[in-house]
Structure formats: C-alpha cells, structure tokens
N, C-alpha and C positions, 0 to 999 in steps of 0.2 A: 513428551512433547518439548520442543525447543522453547526455552524461556527467553524471549527477546527483551522484555521489560517487566520488572516486578517491583512491588513495594516490599521492603524488608527492614523491619525494626527502625522505622523513622528515616530510612534512606531509599533512594531509587537506584536499582541495579540494572545496568544495561550490558548485554553481550556486545562487545566491540566488533562490529561487522567489518571494520577496515582491516582487521588482522586475519579474517577467515580466508581460505580454509586451513591455513597452516597453524594458527594459534587460536585457542578458544579461551578468551580472556574476558572476565566480567569486571566492569567498572562500577564503583560505588560513588554515588553523588549525594552530598549533604547540602550543597548550595544550588539553589534553583538557577542562578546565572550560569554556572558551569554546565548544568543540564541543558540549558538553552543553547550553549555553544556546542554541546555534543550533538544536538539536532542539526545545527548548521554545518558541522564538520563531518556529518554522516557516520558518527559512531552508531547511531540508530537511523534507519531510513525506511521508506515505505509509508504511504499516506496513513493507513490505519495505525501503524506503530508510532508514528509521529504524534497523532492525536492522543493516543493513550499516554505517551510520555509527557506531553504537555499537561494533561490532566493531573498526572501524578506530580509534575513539577509545580503546578499551582498549589496543590495541597502541601508539597514540601516547603515552598516559600512561605506559606501562611503559618507553618508550624512555629516559626521563630518570631512572629509578629507579637508585639506586646501592647501596642496602642495604635490608634487610627487605622483600623482594619480596612476600611473602604479605600483609603489612599494606597495602602500597601497592596491590596488586591489588584487595583488597576495598574499599578507599576509592574507587578509580576506578570499580569496578562499581556501588557505591552511588550515586555521582554520576549515572551514566547511568540507573539504575533510577528515579530521581526525576524524570527529564525529562518523560516523558509516560506516563500510567498505562494507557491503553486498548490500545495497539498491542502485541499479544502477541509479535510478531516481535522487539521490543526485548528482552524477557525471554528469548526463545528464543536470541537471539544472545549475550546475557550468559552464559547457562548453557552454551552451547557453548564459549565462550571459557574459562569456568571449568573445564570438563572438560579442555581442552587444558592449562591452567595446572597442574592437579592431576597430569597425566601427566608434567609437566616440572619440577615444583617442586624435585626433588633434583638437577637439572642445574645447570651454571654459569649465572649470570645472563644472559650474552649468548645462550646457547642458548634460554633461556626467552623472551627478547625476539624472537629469530628465529622461534621456533615460534608465538608469538602472532600475529606479523605474517603468517606463512604461513597460519594458520587464518583470519584476517580476509580475506585475499585469496581464499581458497577460498570463504568465505561470499559474497563479492561475485560471483565467477564462477559459482557454483552458482545464485545467484538469477537471473542472466540466462538460464542454460540452463533453469531451471525455468519461467520465463516463456515462453520459446519453446515448450517442450513443452506447457504448458497452453493456450497460444494455439492450437496445432494441434488439440488435443482439442476446444476450444471451437468452432473454425471448422467442424469437421465436423458440428456440430449445426445449422448455419445453412443456410437455403435459398440458391439461387444469387443471387437478388435479395433484399436484406434491408435494412430500415430499423431501426436500433438506437438505442435511447434509453439514454444513460448519465448518471451523476450523479457530481459531484465530479471528481477526477482519479485514475484508476487506470492511468496510462500509464507511460512511461519515467521521468517525473519522480517517480513514487511508488515507484520500484524502482531497482535498480542499472542497469536498462536494459530496453527493449522493452515492458514493462508487463504488467498482468494483464487487466483488462477491455479495455484498448486493445491488449493483446497478442492477444486474440481477434480484434479488428478488423483488426489488421495481418496476422495469419495468414490471415484470410478473403480479404483483398486479394491475398496471395501465391498463394492458390489460384485466383485469377481471378474471385472472386465480386464482384458489383456491390453495393457497400456505401454507404449514406448514414447518417451519425451525427447524432443530435439530442443536443446537449449542454446540460444544464441549467446555469444560471449558478452555482448552489450558494452561496447566501447562508449566512453573512455574509462569508466570506473569498474568495468568487468563484473557487474553484479550477476550476470548469467554464469560466467565461468567460475567465479569464486563462490557464489552463494547458492544459486539454484542447483548446480551440480552437487554441491556439498550436501544440501538438504535431501535431494532425491536419492543419492547414493546411501545416505544414512538409513533411508526407508526401504532400501532394496528395490527401488523402482528403476527399470532399465532406462538409461539416459545416454544420449549422444550429444557431445558438444560441437557446435558449429561456429566458425567465424561469422560475423554479421553479414558479410557479402556472399555467403554460401546459400542463404535461404531461398533466393529466387530460383536457383538451378535445381535445388532439391524439390521445390514445388513443380517445376517443369517436368521433372522425371516421375512425378506421381508419388513422391515419397511422404507427402503430408496430407492428412485427412482433415485437420482443422487447426486453427490458430486460437490460442487462449492467452489473453494478457490481463493484467490488472489495470488500475487507473489511479491517477492522483486527483483528478477532478473531472466530473461529467457535467456538461452544461444541460440546460433544460431541454434543448432540442436533440440531445444525444451525441453531440460532439464530445470527443474524449481526449483529455490531456493525459499523456503517459510518457514514459521514458523515451528520450530521443531515439528515433529509429522505428517506433511503432507505426507511424504514418506510412513509411516505406513498405513495411510488412503488410499493412492493410491493403495498399494498392496492389501489391503482388498477389495477395490472396484473392482480391476481386478479379484480377485478370485471369487467374487460374481456376476461378469458380470454387474456391475453398472457403468454407464457413469461417468467419472471423468473429470470435466471441470475446466480450469484455466481462470480467467477473469482478464485482465490487460491491461492498455494502452500501446501503442507501445513504449512509453518512457521507459518501463520496459524491453523491448527486447534489449539485448546486442549482436548485430551481430558481434562485435569484439571478443566475447568470444566463442570459438568453441564448448565447451561442459561444462556440469556442474562441471567437475573436476577442471576447472580453476576458479570457483567462490570462492572468499574468504568468509569463514564462521566466523562470529563474535563469540567470546567466551566471555560470560558475567560473572558477579560476582557470586561466589558460594552462596552468601547470598540469592539470588533469589530462590534457591532450598532449602536451609536449614531453611529458615524463611518464614512464612506466616503472612502478615500484621504486620511485625516487630517482630513477636514472633517466637522463635526457635521451630522447629518440628523434628530436627535431632540432634544426639549427637555431641557435639563440637569436632572438629578435624577430622571429616570424610572427605575423599576425595570426590570431586564433579566434575562431568562433566556437563557443562552447555553451549552447543552450542545454539545460538539463532535460527539457521536455519538448515534445511536439504535439500538435493537435490533429487528430484523425476525424475527418468529417463523418457525420452520422450515416451518410449514404454508403459507407464502406463497412459498417458494423452490422453483422447478421442479427445479433441479439445481445442484450445486456443482462447478465445473471446477477440477481440480488438475493438477499435472505428472505424476501417475501414473494419471490417468483421471478419469472423471466419476462423482461420487457422486450417487445418487438416494435418495429416501425409502425406508425409514426411515434417517435419517442416522446415528443412533447406531451402527448396524451397518456401513453403507457407508463412513463416514469412518474407523472403526477398521480396517476391512479394507484401505483404501488406505494408511493410515499404517504398517501392518505389512507391506505388500507390498514386494518388491524394486523398485528404480527401473526403470521401463519405458523402452523406447527411444522417442525422440520420433517421433510419427507422420510418415509421409512427407509431403513438401511438394509432391508432384506436383499440377499444375493439373488441374482437372476436377471 
C-alpha cells in the first residue's frame, strides 16, 4: 500500500506528491512548523491525508515541549489551522487532538505526549479502515462492467491509504468487477494526470487520461457509466466542496443522466456548516496557472483567478458514500442519521 504519511522514530515522513510521477521522494519532518508548510505547499494533499498529517504534526510539536503544555498545544494547533482553510478533516483532526489533550492535561507531561501520539496513530489507522469500508459500500453500487470518470486524486495519496473515490475503484476490482477509469488531468496542479494515473497503473487498473475539457464529449458519446469523486468538505445539506472542476462535471453528468457519486469518510461531513455557501474556498498562487513545471505558459502580468475548490449543489449528487453506508437525498436527514449511527461492519469482500 502507498504510504502517504507515517510516524517513524519521532519524525513524520511524507511522500512528496509534487514530484510524482517521476520521482518517489520521502521527506522527513522533525519540526511541526515545517510540516504545516508542507501541507500549505501541497507536499501532502487530500482532505483525509491533511487531517492525519496535522494530527501527527500536533504530536510531533508536543514532543519537544518542556513546560507550559497548554500554551504550546494551542500555538501548535493554530499553526496547523492556518495551513489550508477548506479541508474540514484538518479541523476535525485538530479538534479530536484537542479533546485528547483536555482529557490528559492534568497528567504528567510525558503521559500527555504519549496520549497525543496514540490518538494520532488511531486517526491514521481509522482512516484506512474507513476508506476500505466506504470502498465496499460504493463498489456494491456499481454494475459488473463499469466505466468510471474521476477528477483530481481521491486515492491512497489523498488519504492515509487505500483512498475514497479510488477506494471504491479498488474495492470493485476486489469483487471481480471489470473496471475502466477515465481520469481528468485536473488543471492547474494536474493531480489527475500525475497522481491518479500513477496510482492506478501501479495497481494494474485500466486507466485512460483525459484533458479536463474532454469529459463532456465522452459523456455525450455514452462512454461513461458513472462519475465518482472525493470531497474536501460536505455541508449538512449535501453540498460538496471538491477540487475546482467538480461542479462542471456534476452538471454534465446531470444533463447526460449519469450517476454522480461522492465518496468521503464522515470526518469530511461538516454538520455545523448549513450549506455550501458557508464553505471557505482557498485561493492559491497565480503561478500555478501561469506556469507548468516551473515554465511560463501565459504572458507576464495577466490577471489570474485560481480557486482551489468549487461547490457542487446537493441536487446534482446521486449519493454520498461513507464508511457507515450510503446517504441518499434528502441529505440533511441521511447524513445526520449516518453520523449518529454506530460504526457498521465493513461489507463482505466476496467476489460476485
């Protein structure tokens, strides 16, 4: 399994996703501030992976604290909260680490450190299991032969392992289904071309790369059976914030009557956010648009609009696949029901 983020001998190790697919380089972090910069600079990306990295980062920062642990803890949490604003898993992980700290704050400092590291490890392991579970729920929605269009990268690289949208793809293959994936390149950072194709080819899953503007015509020709994407934040009403370009694909799928599925763990669901209008959208550097691989492709001085995400209204979403089951419209009720339900057993992986 691809190891996106892991704790190793008092350090946090990240696979540098900026260099893929041509170089597989692992970065070792001993300073939590550098790790927060790695999130901002997209060494690691994908909402679940960001949350796991932040949890490990908080544990990392606390390892060097010698006094005033409460002040240090809040300073470290604030640093990570500022790294990327849209991915709700980041804030979910910070809050979970905060609850752990509060439960331990009267204990000796070494016990606090051990408890925070144990919680970060649990967040990491639970993310992998959640992805495997939602993958099987999603796979059961697919026919025996299926052509799946996906956008950006919602695979092992976007999580602690296995993946969300690509977790559904992997689970479908485990069930013996015949799967072909169409991956959009996903401008401007090319997560589809660089990362999704790299992951799927490693797994031997048939994959075809598309430029972003080919998707509509492929749908018109009847070449797509469903669209499956991940999410960075899902509002209480089912509106979905995901990589820029997702909204366009959802509208195209709606016009062509193609199911549009969102696969995400419940940690990505923000029940405190009423609709997608309240989701903060990160604006990134113009250079990501004007340059490719460090080389300029646009005239100097041109104005650039570069939001990292867009919001897809719930009315275009066929279903939201989680580790506790599949949510259907109306999402305000179904998401709340899944969030409050006990964890369900992972569906069986028997072929057929």
